[in-house]
C-alpha positions in Angstrom: 19.5 11.0 -5.5 18.7 14.6 -6.3 21.4 17.2 -6.0 20.8 19.7 -3.2 20.1 22.4 -5.7 17.6 20.3 -7.6 15.9 19.1 -4.4 15.4 22.7 -3.2 13.9 23.7 -6.6 11.6 20.6 -6.7 10.5 21.2 -3.2 9.7 24.8 -3.9 7.9 24.1 -7.2 6.1 20.9 -6.3 2.9 22.6 -5.3 2.7 24.5 -8.6 3.6 21.5 -10.7 1.3 19.2 -8.7 -1.7 21.6 -9.1 -1.1 21.7 -12.9 -0.1 18.0 -13.4 -3.5 17.0 -14.7 -3.4 19.6 -17.5 0.2 18.8 -18.1 -0.5 15.1 -18.7 -3.5 15.8 -20.9 -1.3 18.0 -23.1 1.4 15.3 -23.0 -0.8 12.5 -24.2 -2.3 14.7 -26.9 1.2 15.5 -28.2 2.5 11.9 -27.8 -0.4 10.3 -29.7 -0.4 12.9 -32.4 3.3 12.2 -33.1 3.1 8.5 -32.4 -0.5 7.1 -33.1 0.9 3.6 -33.0 1.5 3.9 -29.3 -2.2 4.4 -28.6 -3.1 1.7 -31.1 -0.7 -1.0 -30.0 0.7 -0.2 -26.5 -1.5 2.0 -24.3 -4.8 0.8 -23.0 -7.4 2.7 -25.2 -10.1 2.1 -22.6 -8.1 3.7 -19.9 -7.2 6.6 -22.2 -10.9 7.1 -23.1 -11.9 7.2 -19.4 -9.0 9.5 -18.5 -7.7 7.1 -15.8 -4.3 6.6 -17.5 -3.7 10.4 -17.4 -4.5 10.5 -13.7 -2.1 7.6 -13.3 0.9 9.2 -14.9 0.3 12.3 -12.9 0.2 10.2 -9.7 3.5 8.5 -10.5 5.4 11.7 -11.2 4.0 13.5 -8.2 4.6 10.4 -5.9 8.2 10.0 -7.1 9.1 13.7 -6.8 7.5 13.8 -3.3 9.5 10.8 -2.2 12.7 12.2 -3.5 12.4 15.4 -1.5 11.0 13.8 1.6 13.4 10.9 1.7 16.5 12.1 -0.1 18.6 9.1 0.9 16.4 6.3 -0.4 14.5 5.3 -3.6 10.9 4.1 -3.7 11.9 0.7 -5.0 8.6 -1.0 -4.3 6.8 1.4 -6.6 9.6 1.3 -9.2 9.7 -2.5 -9.3 5.9 -2.7 -9.6 6.0 -0.3 -12.6 9.1 -2.0 -14.2 7.4 -5.4 -14.1 4.3 -3.9 -15.9 6.6 -2.2 -18.5 8.5 -5.4 -19.1 5.3 -7.4 -19.7 4.4 -4.8 -22.4 7.8 -4.8 -24.0 8.6 -1.2 -23.2 12.0 -0.2 -24.8 14.7 2.1 -23.3 14.4 4.6 -26.2 10.8 5.1 -25.5 11.7 7.0 -22.3 13.4 9.7 -24.5 10.2 10.0 -26.5 8.1 10.4 -23.4 10.6 13.0 -22.0 10.5 15.1 -25.2 6.7 15.4 -25.2 6.3 15.6 -21.4 8.6 18.5 -21.0 7.1 20.3 -24.0 3.8 20.0 -22.3 5.2 21.3 -19.0 6.5 24.4 -20.8 3.1 24.9 -22.6 1.2 24.8 -19.4 3.5 26.6 -17.0 5.1 29.1 -19.4 7.6 31.5 -18.0 7.5 29.7 -14.6 9.7 27.1 -16.2 13.1 28.8 -15.7 16.3 27.1 -16.7 16.8 26.0 -13.0 13.2 24.7 -12.8 13.6 22.8 -16.0 16.9 21.3 -14.9 15.5 20.2 -11.5 12.5 18.4 -13.0 14.7 17.0 -15.8 16.7 15.5 -12.9 13.6 14.0 -11.4 12.5 12.5 -14.7 15.8 10.8 -15.5 16.3 9.5 -12.0 13.0 7.7 -12.4 13.5 6.7 -16.0 17.0 5.4 -15.6 16.0 3.4 -12.5 13.2 1.8 -14.5 15.4 1.1 -17.5 17.9 -0.7 -15.3 15.3 -2.8 -13.5 13.6 -3.7 -16.8 16.9 -4.7 -18.3 17.4 -7.2 -15.5 13.8 -8.5 -15.9 14.3 -8.9 -19.7 17.6 -10.7 -19.2 16.0 -13.1 -16.7 13.5 -14.1 -19.4 16.0 -14.2 -22.2 14.4 -11.3 -23.9 16.4 -8.4 -25.5 15.2 -5.1 -24.2 13.3 -3.2 -26.9 13.3 -6.1 -29.2 9.6 -5.7 -30.0 8.4 -9.0 -31.5 10.7 -11.0 -29.2 8.3 -10.0 -26.3 5.6 -12.2 -27.7 5.3 -15.9 -28.1 2.4 -17.8 -29.6 0.4 -20.1 -27.3 -2.4 -22.4 -28.4 -5.7 -22.5 -26.4 -6.1 -26.1 -25.4 -9.1 -25.6 -23.2 -11.7 -23.1 -22.1 -13.9 -23.3 -18.9 -16.8 -20.9 -18.2 -16.2 -20.2 -14.5 -19.1 -17.7 -14.1 -21.3 -15.7 -16.4 -18.5 -13.2 -16.9 -15.3 -15.1 -16.1 -13.6 -17.7 -18.3 -10.5 -19.8 -17.8 -8.2 -20.2 -20.9 -5.7 -23.1 -20.7 -2.7 -22.4 -22.9 0.3 -24.4 -24.2 3.3 -23.1 -26.3 2.3 -23.4 -30.0 5.9 -24.3 -31.0 6.0 -27.3 -28.7 9.0 -25.9 -26.7 9.1 -25.6 -22.9 6.9 -23.2 -21.2 8.8 -20.6 -19.0 8.6 -21.1 -15.3 6.7 -18.7 -13.1 6.2 -17.8 -9.5 2.6 -18.1 -8.2 1.2 -14.6 -8.2 2.8 -13.5 -11.4 0.9 -12.5 -14.6 1.4 -12.5 -18.4 0.4 -9.9 -21.0 -1.9 -11.1 -23.8 -1.9 -9.2 -27.1 -4.9 -9.5 -29.4 -5.6 -8.0 -32.8 -9.0 -6.2 -32.8 -11.4 -5.6 -35.7 -9.8 -2.2 -36.5 -6.3 -3.7 -36.7 -5.2 -2.4 -33.3 -3.1 -4.8 -31.2 -4.2 -4.1 -27.7 -2.6 -5.6 -24.6 -3.9 -6.6 -21.2 -2.4 -8.4 -18.2 -3.9 -11.6 -16.6 -2.7 -13.6 -13.6 -1.5 -17.1 -14.1 -3.9 -19.3 -12.1 -2.4 -22.7 -12.6 1.1 -24.2 -12.8 -0.1 -27.0 -15.1 1.9 -29.6 -13.2 -0.6 -31.6 -11.2 -2.4 -28.6 -9.9 -5.3 -26.7 -11.4 -3.8 -26.7 -14.8 -4.4 -29.7 -17.0 -2.7 -31.2 -20.0 0.8 -31.6 -18.6 3.6 -29.4 -17.2 3.6 -27.1 -20.2 0.0 -25.9 -19.8 -0.6 -22.6 -18.1 -3.9 -21.0 -17.1 -5.3 -17.4 -17.2 -8.7 -16.3 -16.0 -10.3 -13.5 -17.8 -13.2 -11.4 -16.5 -15.4 -9.7 -19.1 -15.3 -6.0 -18.4 -18.8 -4.5 -18.9 -18.7 -0.7 -19.3 -20.6 1.5 -16.9 -21.9 5.0 -17.5 -19.1 7.0 -19.1 -16.7 4.0 -19.6 -16.5 1.6 -22.5 -16.6 -2.2 -22.4 -13.3 -3.8 -22.1 -12.0 -4.3 -25.6 -9.6 -7.3 -25.0 -11.7 -9.1 -22.4 -14.8 -9.0 -24.5 -12.8 -10.1 -27.6 -11.4 -13.1 -25.7 -14.9 -14.1 -24.4 -16.6 -13.7 -27.7 -14.0 -15.0 -30.2 -11.3 -17.2 -28.6 -12.0 -20.9 -28.4 -10.0 -24.1 -28.2 -7.5 -24.4 -31.1 -7.0 -20.6 -31.4 -3.6 -19.0 -30.9 -2.8 -16.1 -28.6 0.3 -13.9 -28.4 1.5 -14.0 -24.8 4.5 -12.5 -22.9 6.8 -14.1 -20.4 5.6 -14.0 -16.8 6.2 -10.9 -14.7 4.9 -9.4 -11.5 6.4 -9.0 -8.0 3.5 -10.0 -5.8 4.9 -13.5 -5.1 5.2 -15.5 -1.9 8.3 -14.2 -0.1 7.4 -10.5 -0.5 7.5 -7.9 -3.2 10.1 -5.7 -4.8 13.8 -6.1 -5.3 14.3 -8.4 -2.3 11.5 -10.9 -3.1 13.9 -13.6 -4.2 16.2 -13.1 -1.2 13.2 -13.3 1.1 11.5 -16.2 -0.5 12.1 -18.5 2.5 10.5 -16.0 4.8 7.0 -17.4 4.2 8.0 -21.1 4.6 7.1 -21.2 8.3 5.1 -17.9 8.6 1.4 -17.5 9.1 -0.1 -16.1 5.9 -3.2 -14.2 5.0 -4.4 -14.2 1.4 -7.2 -11.6 0.8 -8.9 -10.9 -2.5 -12.0 -9.4 -4.0 -13.6 -10.2 -7.3 -11.2 -11.2 -10.0 -8.4 -10.4 -7.6 -8.8 -14.1 -6.6 -6.6 -15.2 -9.5 -3.1 -14.8 -8.1 -4.3 -16.2 -4.8 -5.4 -19.4 -6.4 -1.8 -20.0 -7.8 -0.4 -19.2 -4.3 -2.8 -21.6 -2.6 -1.9 -24.3 -5.1 1.8 -23.9 -4.3 1.1 -23.8 -0.5 -1.0 -27.0 -0.7 1.6 -28.8 -2.9 4.4 -27.8 -0.5 2.5 -28.9 2.6 2.7 -25.5 4.3 1.9 -26.2 8.0 1.7 -22.7 9.5 -1.8 -21.0 9.6 -3.1 -19.8 6.3 -6.1 -17.5 6.5 -8.1 -17.0 3.2 -10.4 -14.0 2.8 -12.4 -13.3 -0.3 -15.2 -10.7 -1.0 -17.6 -10.9 -3.9 -21.1 -9.9 -4.9 -22.5 -13.4 -4.7 -21.4 -17.1 -4.6 -22.4 -17.4 -8.3 -20.0 -14.5 -9.2 -17.1 -15.9 -7.1 -14.8 -17.2 -9.8 -12.7 -20.3 -9.1 -14.6 -20.9 -5.9 -14.2 -24.6 -6.0 -10.4 -24.2 -6.3 -10.5 -21.7 -3.5 -12.2 -24.1 -1.2 -10.3 -27.2 -2.4 -6.7 -25.8 -2.0 -7.6 -24.3 1.4 -9.0 -27.6 2.6 -5.7 -29.3 1.6 -3.7 -27.1 4.0 -3.1 -28.6 7.5 -4.0 -25.3 9.1 -6.0 -23.4 6.5 -9.3 -21.6 7.0 -11.5 -19.7 4.5 -13.9 -16.7 5.0 -16.0 -15.7 2.0 -17.9 -12.5 2.3 -20.9 -12.0 -0.1 -23.0 -8.9 -0.6 -25.9 -11.2 -1.8 -25.3 -14.5 0.0 -27.2 -17.7 -0.4 -29.7 -18.8 2.3 -27.9 -19.9 5.4 -24.7 -17.9 4.8 -23.3 -16.6 8.2 -24.5 -13.1 8.9 -21.1 -12.0 10.0 -19.8 -12.8 6.5 -22.4 -10.8 4.7 -21.4 -7.6 3.0 -18.0 -6.2 2.6 -14.9 -7.9 3.9 -14.5 -7.2 7.6 -11.6 -8.8 9.5 -13.5 -8.3 12.8 -15.4 -11.4 11.8 -12.2 -13.5 11.9 -10.5 -15.0 14.9 -7.3 -13.4 16.1 -4.7 -13.0 13.4 -1.5 -14.9 14.4 1.6 -12.9 15.3 4.1 -12.6 12.5 1.4 -12.9 9.8 2.5 -12.0 6.2 -0.4 -10.7 4.1 -1.0 -10.7 0.3 -3.9 -8.6 -1.1 -5.4 -8.3 -4.6 -8.6 -6.6 -5.7 -9.9 -3.1 -6.2 -7.8 -0.3 -4.6 -10.5 0.7 -2.1 -10.8 -3.0 -0.9 -7.1 -3.3 -0.4 -6.8 0.0 1.4 -9.6 -1.0 3.7 -8.1 -4.5 4.4 -4.6 -3.0 4.9 -5.9 -0.5 7.5 -7.6 -3.4 9.3 -4.5 -5.4 9.3 -2.4 -2.6 10.7 -5.0 -2.1 13.4 -4.6 -5.7 14.3 -0.9 -5.6 14.6 0.4 -6.8 11.2 3.6 -4.9 10.3 3.3 -2.6 7.3 6.4 -4.3 5.8 4.5 -7.6 5.8 1.5 -6.4 3.8 2.0 -6.9 0.0 -0.5 -6.3 -2.8 -1.1 -6.4 -6.5 -2.8 -3.6 -8.5 -3.9 -4.0 -12.1 -4.8 -1.2 -14.4 -3.7 2.4 -14.0 -4.2 2.4 -10.2 -0.8 0.7 -9.9 0.9 4.1 -10.4 -1.0 5.5 -7.4 -0.5 2.6 -5.0 2.1 2.9 -2.3 3.6 0.2 -0.1 
């Protein structure tokens, strides 16, 4: 927790720092990548950097953390911290990198704010930074230990996996089936988790992206035995002002059966039972609870793994499946979506399409609208994955229909994860 003096100083200066945070983070990244070009080449998402979204994300995380500290001095935003820590662990972030970030970030603050950064102001914001950094370092250490990985060990983050199958799900989505190249056991994972994939691009950069595990490989949607895992990759096509996705396009164009990928251990806290630090303790909470799994676009991927588990366990309480997509042809893993829902004793699926096929129900045309569904059972626990506007809209509708805020969990990929709040 912040000291009373630091809290008062942060509260007084938050409007000034918040107004300048965009310029501060721009200066920070310029300084960081000039001093450490390898971080842009091999750790940070170059596409997000080029589009400016990562800079907005860092600004959002700092402002959100500082605001929480002064508004709720007796508690930590653990859901946000756990979400960030899982992402960092999947990238292999090392404890000493926080000191590097601190050095360049605070130099940028002084450059932008000048004489306004008095010793008291610098000390208060230093307190904010290290409260956040040390919390993340501690959480990440536990995550690394759980996977048998030494924090900051670099190459130990990665393991080689052979591609043993590839399926074209849609024009822009492909499933890659993977098996450990060394023949050793595959790590277990909880449905809803993801792995990082690191690829070497034509210019020598080793870029990293996260993809949800969509199959457990043990009698479910995975094939080839219990050591097979599946990831589903959507090719990112650049729009005006944004580049094509470097890693997704590389995987689609170049990776075939027999190739080898560098893959991290599984991470991610959007798992059945809840999110955050208490997810494991609350794992049984979903056993008899009504569930709602809502997704849009490629956000379907963690939901498929969850449905596979629910079908395998014979979950008997109601499970409501909601998915929004542009068209049936662009709905990746649609057959699995339908098949697993059909296996549930009390499952029902509602697919919303902007461009539906002939005969599709009118009430399920367009964006996802929970008004088209029957009453949501009392005590429902909801899991959401998709673009941030979709999840905000669905979350608002769930709250209006009586679902408790604590029972709504979601996954955010890309830089938006820094901006998302529970």
